[in-house]
Structure formats: structure tokens, C-alpha cells
N, C-alpha and C positions, 0 to 999 in steps of 0.2 A: 444384209448389210444396208445401211441407209446411204442416201446419196452423199451426205456430208462425209461419212466414213470412207466411202469409195473415193470421193474426190481427194481427200487428204492422202490416202494411200497412193493413188495414182499420181498425184502431184509430186510426192517424194520420189516415186519411181521414175517419173519423167525427168526430174532434176538429175538423178543419178545416171540415167541413160544419156542425157545431153552432156554431162560432165565426162563420162567415159568416151562418148563419141568424139567430143572436141579434143580430147587428149589422144585420140587414135587408138584407144583401147577397145577394139571392136569385139574381142572375145567377151569382155565384161559387159559391153553394150548388148551383145546377143543374149547373155545370161539374163539380163534385166528384161529383155523382150519376152523371154520364156516365162519369167515371173509375172509380168504384166498379163500375159495371155492366161495364166493359171487363175487370175483373179476374176476372169469373165465366166459367165455361166456356160455350161457345156455346149449349148446350141450356138453360141457366139465365138467360141474359141476357134482360132485359126489352126489348121492342121500343119504344124511346123515340122520340117524335116530335121533330123538330128544334125548337129554341127560336129562332124567327126574330125575336121581339120581346121585348126585355128587360122590357117592361111586364107580360108574361105569366109572368115567371120565378117569382113567388110561387106562382101556381096550378100551375105545372109541378112545383115542389118538393113542394107538398102532394099532388099527384096520384101521383107516383112514389116518394116516400120510403118508404112502407110496403112497396111491392112489391119494391123493391131490398133492403130489410132482410130481408124474407122469403126472397128468393133467396140472400142471404148465409148465412142460417141453414141453408138446404138444402145449400149447398155445404160449409159447415163440417161438417155431419153426414156428408156423403160422405167428406170428408178424414179424419174420425175413424174411419171404417170401413175405411180402407186400411191 
């Protein structure tokens, strides 16, 4: 995947994530985080725990959001160097 393709995909996912989070739809936001994580190469993917209870979705989002954003930045840097 090229940097431009990755950026376009991640930008759409970020918008969907922010929309869900702003509406308080943390279960949907958590699902988007899972999808974003899946777009990263295996060595950069975050080991996410299963979200078994939708009542815990907000804490899940708060816990993993910054880790996934950091991994996305790392992957973008890799793509720019290729």
C-alpha cells in the first residue's frame, strides 16, 4: 500500500472514529480502532484485548486510542522512507 492510499484510508477511519466518539457511540469507536489496527503491519499492531462488554467501550477507546495513533505515525514514517 502506498503512503497516499494509507493516508486516504486512515483519514476516513479517523473521521468515522471522531464522529462516533463525539456522539458517545464508544462501541462503534472501538470497532473502528480495531479496523485501524488491522491496517498496520503485524509488527506495529497493538495487542488489543477483546471488548466483551459494551459498557467498557469508553475506557477501551481511551486506553488504546493514543497507542494506535502512535503506531500509525510510525507506519507512515516507514512508508515515506520507501
